DRENMIKOL-40818 format. One record per atom (N, C-alpha, C): x, y, z. Coordinates in steps of 0.2 Angstrom, whole numbers, plus 5000, padded with zeros to 4 digits. Atoms other than C-alpha are relative to their C-alpha. Layout:
N
XYZ...
This chain:
258
500250005006508151574976499649944999500350075001507651384975499350005004500650004996506351414989499550054996500349955003505651564979499649974994500250055006505551444964499449965002500450054998504651314973499350035002500649974998503351434981499650024994500349965006502951524964499649944996500250055003502751344956499449975004500650024996501551294970499450044999500649955001500551444969499750004993500250005007500551434950499549944999500450055000499751254952499350015004500649984995498451324966499650034994500449955005497951464953499649954994500350055005497751324939499449965002500650044997496651224950499450045001500549954999495551374954499750024993500349985007495351414936499649944997500350055002494951244932499349995002500650014996493651224946499550064997500549955001492851394941499850004992500049995007492951374921499849944996500050065004493051194916499349965002500750034998491251104915500149945004499950064997492050934920500250015008499849994994493051004934499550035005500549984997491551104940499549955004500650054997490450944943500349965005499650054996491750844953499750025008500149994992491350814972500649955003499650044998492350724984499949924999500250085001491450564981500249984992499850025008491750574961500849995000499350005001493550604964500349945003499750044996493850474977500249934995499750065004493950314964500550024996499549975004495050424953500750015005499449994995496250464968500349935001499850084999496350274972500449984994499750025006496850244953500650034999499449965001498050384953500649975005499650024995498850314969500449934998499850065002499050144962500450014993499549985005499850214946500750015003499449984997501050304957500449935004499650064997501450134967500349964994499750045005501650044950500750034998499449965002502950184945500649995005499550014995503850154962500249934999499850075000503849964960500549994994499650015006504649984942500650055001499449954999505850124949500050054994500049975006505250214934499950095002499949934998505750404939499650054997500549945004504850494926499349995001500750004998503250414929499950015007500049974993503550444948499850075000500149925001503750624944499350014998500549985003502250634934499349975004500550024996501150534946499950035007500049964995501650634960499750074999500449945002500950784951499349995000500750014999499350704949499749995007500250004993499250664967499950075003500149934998499650834971499450044998500549975003498350894960499349985003500650034996497050784969499950035007500049984993497550854986499750074999500349945000497251024980499350014998500750015002495650974972499550005006500450014994494950914988500050065005499849944996495651074997499550054997500349965003494751174985499250005001500850024998492951084987499950025007500249994994493151105005500050075002500149935000493451295004499350024997500649985002491851304994499549975005500550034995490951195008500150035006499849964994491651315021500249955006499750054996492551165029500750025003499349984999494351215029500450034994499649975005495651305019500749964998499350035001497251245010500550015005499449974995498251345023499849955006500050044994497351245037500349924999499850075001497851075028500850005001499350005000499651135027500250015007499949984992499651205046500049945004500150064995499051045053500449944998499450055001500250925045500650035002499449984996501651045051500049995007500050024993501051035068500049945002500050084998500750855068500749975000499450025001502450825062500650025006499549964995503350945075499749965007500250044994502250855089500249935001499950085000502550675084500749994999499350005000504450715082500450035005499749974995504950755099500850005001499250015001506750685096500250064996499749945005506950835083499850065003500349934999505850975090499950005008500050004993506050935109500649965003499450034997507150845121500049925001500150085000506550655119500649974996499450045003508050545115499749944997500250065003507850395104500649974998499350045003509150255098499949984993500050025007508450205082499250004998500749995003506850195071499549975003500650034996505850075082499950045005500249954994505950205096499650064998500449955004505250335083499349985000500550035000503850225079499649995006500350014994503450185097499750065002500149954997503450355102499350044995500549975004502350405087499249975001500750034999500950275092499850035007500249974994500950335110499850075000500249935000500750515105499450004997500750005003499250475094499549975006500550034994498450375109499950065005500049954995498850535121499550054996500549955003497950645108499449985000500650024999496450545110499749994993500350025007496150525091499949934999500050075001496450345093499749965006500150034994495550235105500349935001499650055001496550085099500550014996499449995004498250065092499949984993500150035007497449975077499550044997500649975004496050095074500350064995499849965005497250205063500149964994500050045006497250065050499550004996500649995004496150115036499649924999500350065001494749985033500049984993500050025007494849995015500649984997499350025002496649945013499949934997499850075001497049785004500249965005500050054994496949635016500749995001499350014999498849605013500350055004499649954998499449765016499750035008500350004993498149785031500349975005499750054996498849635039500850025003499249984999500649705038499950065005500149944996500049875045499849985008500350024993499049795060500649965004499450044997500649685064500450045003499449944999501849835063499850045007500349954995500649935075499949975007500050054994500449785087500750005003499350004998502349775088500250065005499849944996502449955094499850005008500250004992501649915111500249935003499750064996502649755113499749934998500450065002501449625105500349974995499550035005502749535095500449945002499650064999503549365093500850035002499449984998505349365100500549984994499450025005506249285085499649974994500350035005505849215068499849935000500150084999505949035073499449995003500650004997504449055084499450014995500549975004503549145070499849934994500050055005503948995058499649945003500450054998503248875070499250015000500749975001501648975071499749984993500250015007501548965052500049934999500050075000501848775053499349975004500650024996500448755067499350024996500549995004499248855055499949954994500150055006499548745040499849935002500250074998499348585050499250025002500749994998497648665056499650014993500349995008497248705037499949934998500050075002497648525033499549965003500650044995496448455047499450024997500649975003495148575040499849974994500150035007495348505022499849935001500250084999495348325028499349995002500750014997493748355037499550034996500449965004492948455023499650045002500449954997492448595033500250074996499849945005492348735020500150065004500049944995492048875033500750005003499350014995493548805044500650014995499450005006494648795027500150074999500049935002494248975023500450045006499749974994494749035041500649975001499350024998496248925043500550034994499649975005496948985026500150075001500049934999496649165031500650005006499450014994497749115048500749994996499450025004499149035036500250064997499749955004499249185025500350075006499949954995499149305041500849995003499450034997500649205049500650014995499550005006501649205032500250074999499949935001501449395031500450025006499749984994502049405049500749974999499350035001503649295045500450044995499649955005504049405030500250055004499749944996504249545042500549995004499450024997505449455052500549984995499550015006506349415036500250064998499949935002506349605033499849994993500350015006505349565017499350045000500649975000503949675012499549944995500450065003502549545008499650024994500449975006501549654996500550004994499650005005503049694986500349944996499850075002503649514986499549964995500550035003502049454980499950044993500049965006501949594967500549984994499550015004503549544960499949934997500250065002502949364959499550004995500549995005501449424950500250024994499749985006502449514938500449944995499750055004503549364934499649954997500550055003502049254932499750034994500249975007501349374919500550004995499550015005502949384910500149934997499950085002503149194909499449974997500750045004501349154904499950044994500149965005501349294892500649974994499550035004502949214884499849934998500350075002502049044885499650014994500549995006500649114874500450014993499649995007501949184861500349944997499750065003502849024860499449954997500650045003501148934857499850024993500149975006500749054844500549984994499450025005502449024835499949924998500050065002501948844835499449984997500650015002500248874828499549975003500550034995499248824843499950055005500349964994498248904857500149965006500050034994498548864875499549965002500650044998496748804877500049944996500150085003497048664864500649965002499350044998498748604872499849965007500050044995498848474885500350035006499749974995499448514903500749994999499350035001501048414899500350054995499749965006501348524883500250075003500049944997501048684892500650005006499550004995502148634907500749994996499350005003503548594894500250064999499949925003503448774887500250035007499849964993503448844905500649985003499350024998504948754910500650034996499549975004505848814895500150085001500149924998505148994899500550025006499749984993505848984917500849994999499250005001507648944910500350064997499849955004507649094900499950075005500149954996507049214914499649995007
């Protein structure tokens, strides 16, 4: 009964998408290129909801993402590129092929074995010439660094322990300080990038998602700074009219509260 209900709901959404594409002036004008920035925005709205563990918004944003997937498939049908069924069949086959420990006789011990098999299978399929070629170029730099490190790990290119990784962080920080001392701006940028890359690597060894950690700090700073602004207004002042010492005093009070 539940499967029938799910099928009916999915087909209902497909039907609505078709109707909108055929009858709505706005939907009729959209292309894969005009949809792209909106899809990115919807994805970020979903990640915000996930970060906040806002399940109602997660449900809503997942619906928006699903609509976009159907929209692209509808346009592809019009362009005689592929059908929605092709999309679904392709992902089904991919999942079966890349999970031989479920659908074949391959044995795995843990999630790391699963990830290694996944990367090996992708290379065998000939779709990727490099282990790193599957990392999207348009990913934000912090997430891209994490994904490249994770993929390199699957072929054994990985530090043995977190102590060695921290030594690398210290080495990169020393090189940054040297570049700063020598006032070499290009080298400063390069070495700062190396420091950040090393810190992201260290975060992985600490089992911390660097992107999530940074976003939580962003939100914490946002909350505290806005509290500072509110306190300043209560005092009849603007932050721009206050000295650094005055602002720092308010900041320290805010930190005690949250």
